[in-house]
C-alpha positions as CSV (number, residue, x, y, z in Angstrom):
1,M,0.0,0.0,0.0
2,K,2.8,2.4,0.9
3,K,4.5,1.6,-2.5
4,M,1.3,2.5,-4.4
5,K,1.0,5.8,-2.4
6,R,4.6,6.7,-3.1
7,L,4.3,5.8,-6.8
8,S,1.1,7.9,-7.2
9,T,2.7,10.8,-5.4
10,T,5.8,10.6,-7.7
11,I,3.6,10.4,-10.8
12,L,1.6,13.5,-9.7
13,T,4.8,15.4,-8.9
14,V,6.3,14.6,-12.4
15,F,3.0,15.5,-14.1
16,A,2.7,18.8,-12.3
17,A,6.3,19.7,-13.1
18,C,5.8,18.9,-16.8
19,S,2.6,20.9,-16.9
20,F,4.2,23.9,-15.3
21,T,7.2,23.7,-17.7
22,L,5.0,23.4,-20.7
23,L,2.8,26.4,-19.7
24,G,5.9,28.5,-19.0
25,A,7.4,27.7,-22.3
26,G,4.1,28.4,-24.0
27,I,4.4,32.1,-23.3
28,D,7.8,32.4,-25.1
29,G,7.7,34.6,-28.2
30,K,6.4,37.8,-29.6
31,W,2.8,39.0,-28.8
32,K,1.0,41.8,-30.6
33,G,-2.3,43.7,-30.0
34,E,-3.8,47.1,-29.3
35,T,-5.2,48.9,-26.3
36,K,-7.1,52.2,-25.9
37,L,-5.2,55.0,-24.0
38,R,-7.0,58.3,-23.7
39,E,-9.5,57.3,-26.4
40,K,-6.7,56.5,-28.9
41,S,-5.7,53.0,-30.2
42,V,-2.2,52.2,-29.3
43,A,-0.1,49.3,-30.6
44,V,1.3,47.0,-27.9
45,S,4.0,44.3,-28.5
46,M,5.6,42.1,-26.0
47,D,8.6,39.8,-26.4
48,L,8.4,37.3,-23.5
49,K,10.6,34.4,-22.3
50,A,10.0,32.1,-19.4
51,D,12.7,30.4,-17.4
52,G,11.0,28.2,-14.8
53,S,8.8,30.5,-12.9
54,T,10.5,33.7,-14.0
55,V,9.4,35.8,-17.0
56,T,11.8,38.3,-18.8
57,G,11.6,40.3,-21.9
58,S,10.3,43.7,-23.0
59,V,7.1,45.6,-23.7
60,S,6.7,48.3,-26.5
61,M,3.7,50.6,-26.7
62,G,3.1,53.0,-29.6
63,G,4.3,51.3,-32.8
64,R,7.7,50.9,-34.4
65,K,9.3,54.0,-32.9
66,A,8.4,53.0,-29.4
67,K,11.2,52.5,-27.0
68,P,11.0,49.0,-25.4
69,M,10.6,48.8,-21.6
70,E,12.5,46.0,-19.9
71,I,10.4,43.6,-17.8
72,F,11.4,43.1,-14.1
73,D,9.9,41.1,-11.2
74,G,8.3,38.8,-13.8
75,K,6.6,35.6,-12.6
76,I,4.6,32.9,-14.2
77,D,2.4,30.5,-12.2
78,G,0.5,28.1,-14.4
79,A,-1.4,30.2,-17.0
80,E,-1.0,33.4,-14.9
81,V,1.8,35.9,-15.6
82,T,2.7,39.1,-13.7
83,F,5.5,41.6,-14.2
84,K,6.5,45.2,-14.0
85,T,8.0,47.8,-16.4
86,K,9.3,51.3,-15.9
87,R,8.7,54.1,-18.4
88,E,10.7,57.3,-18.4
89,G,8.8,60.4,-19.2
90,K,8.9,64.2,-18.9
91,K,7.5,64.0,-15.4
92,G,10.0,61.3,-14.3
93,S,9.7,57.5,-14.2
94,Q,6.5,55.6,-13.9
95,T,6.2,51.9,-12.9
96,M,3.5,49.9,-14.7
97,E,2.1,46.6,-13.4
98,W,1.0,43.9,-15.8
99,K,-1.2,40.9,-15.2
100,G,-2.2,38.3,-17.7
101,T,-3.7,34.9,-18.5
102,L,-2.4,32.7,-21.2
103,A,-4.9,30.8,-23.2
104,G,-3.3,29.1,-26.2
105,D,-2.3,31.8,-28.7
106,E,-4.0,34.6,-26.8
107,L,-2.7,36.5,-23.8
108,K,-5.4,38.5,-22.0
109,M,-3.6,41.4,-20.2
110,T,-4.3,44.2,-17.9
111,G,-1.7,47.0,-17.6
112,S,-2.1,49.5,-14.7
113,A,-0.2,52.6,-13.7
114,G,-0.6,55.7,-11.5
115,K,-1.5,55.9,-7.9
116,K,-2.9,52.5,-6.8
117,G,-3.3,51.5,-10.4
118,R,-6.1,54.0,-11.1
119,R,-5.2,54.1,-14.8
120,S,-5.6,50.6,-16.3
121,S,-6.3,49.1,-19.6
122,E,-7.5,45.6,-20.6
123,F,-6.6,44.1,-23.9
124,T,-5.8,40.8,-25.7
125,L,-2.6,40.0,-27.4
126,K,-2.2,37.4,-30.1
127,R,0.9,35.3,-30.7
128,A,2.8,36.9,-33.6
129,S,3.7,34.5,-36.4
130,S,7.4,34.0,-36.9
């Protein structure tokens, strides 16, 4: 009986580790979409890479001329991803917090900034073809 219990625990552990690794790897790549900021459509692109439970990469907002913002404090837990970026502007730097859910080739994101995240935007990114 103890052997069966140990075997089933081992199998579950291996399955959970494989699932976690596959979901983390699933976020790797380039993502593109649009969001509304002050009633204007703004292009958003993300270049993401998972390494275990850590996410790195960059976010660009505003099209080709946009300066990429490096991701920091990036984490992935199953299909959930969170990270921060910092944007330099005329009034100093501003930290943005990002939260998202991976569902196949779609990444549903919320980006928030300002005091207590008062300015936020929800949008969906699609995996960019190679």
